[in-house]
N, C-alpha and C positions, 0 to 999 in steps of 0.2 A: 504494500500500500504506500502510495506516494504522499508525503507530508506537504500540505499546502498552507500558505500563510494567508489569513483573511485580511483583505484590504481594510485599513482603518475607517474608510468612508462608509463601510457597511454597518458599522455600529450606530451611527446616527440614523441610517435608513431603518434599521430594526427598531430603534427607539421611537421613531415617528409612527411606525406601524403599531407598536404597543400603545403609544399615547392615543392613537385613533381608536383603538379598542377600549381604552379607558373612557373616552368620550362616548362611545357607543353604549357602554354599560351605564354611564351616568345619565344619558338621555332616557333610557328605559327605566332606570331607577326613579326618575322624576315623572316621566310621562304616564306610566301605568297607574301609580297612585293618584295622579291628578285626574286621569280619565275615570277611575273608580269613584273618586270623591264627587266629581261633577256628573256622574252617571251618563257619560257620553257613550251612546250605542255605536257598535262597529257596524257600519252600513257599507257594504261593498259597492253600492250604487252611487255613493257620494264621492266626489273627488277628494284627494288627500288634503287639499287646501282648506276645505270646509271643516274637516276634522281638526286641523291645526288651529284654525281660527277660534275654535271653542276653548282652546287651552290658554292658560295664563302666559303672558310674555316670558316670564322667567323660566317656564318649562320649555317653551319653544326655542329659547336661545341655545339650549344644549343640542337640539336636533339641527338647528341652523349651523352650529359650529361643526358638528359631525359631517354635515353635507359639505361644508367648506374644506374639511380635511380630505374629502374625496375629489376635490377639484385641483387647485394649483399644485399640491404636493405630488401629483402624478408626474409633473414636469421634473420635480426634484428627484423622484425615484429613477426616472429614465436617465437623467443627467448623472446621478451617482453611479448607476450601473454601467453607463458608458465609460465613466472615469475608471471604474474598477476593471473593466475589460481592457482598457487602454493602459492599465498598470500605472494610473496616475491618481489613485484614490488615497493618497497620504498627504502629509505636510499641510500646506495652506488649503488645499481642496478639502481635506477632512475637517480642518478648523472651520471653514466656511459652511460645511454641511452641519456641523454642530451648532453654529450660530443660527442657521436657518431653522433647525429643529427647536432650539431654545426660544426663538422668536415666535414660532408657531404655537408652542406650549403657552407662552405668555398671552398670545392672541386668544387662544382657547379659554384661558382662565378669565380674561377680561370679558369676552363675549358670554360665557356661561354664567357669570356671577353678576357683574354690574352693567355690562353692555354699554359703556360710555363710547359712543360711536367715534368721536374724534381721536380718542386714545387708541381704540381698536384699529382705526384706519392708519394711525401713525406706526403702530407695530406691524401691521400688515405691509405697509409700504417699505419699512426697513427690511422685513423678510423678503419682499419681492426684489429689492435691490441686491441683497445677498444672493438670491437665486439667479438673477441676471449675471452677476459677476461669476458665479459658479458655472453657468451655462456657457458664457464666453470663454472661460478658461478651458472647458471641455471642448469647445469648438477649436480652440487653438491647438489642442492635443490631437484631435481626430482629423482635422483637415490639414 
């Protein structure tokens, strides 16, 4: 059996996957009790938006954030895997990946708890800038 070394950039990838699962659990841990308390019926004929509109905002925030973690981070995952395959998943690239993950966790905590939009937007923007830098660095390696 050949010994392989795991690229450091894969650690933040797995960390963001695990964080996404934490948010998934948190959304159901708040949504199910809220639905039971409000006696919201599960009607397959109603669009999901109608169901969500019946929930309190602080309950919806967790689901909104989980959905956000299924959007832009897909670019992060692809970029990190490309850097891994190009054997450039260490050093500054790994540090940038950790910065992205840290900012996304902060973004999640803001959105899921207080949802101050301008603060959330500032953190999202910072994470996006880090992702752009990481993607450009990946392009420089791949092309």
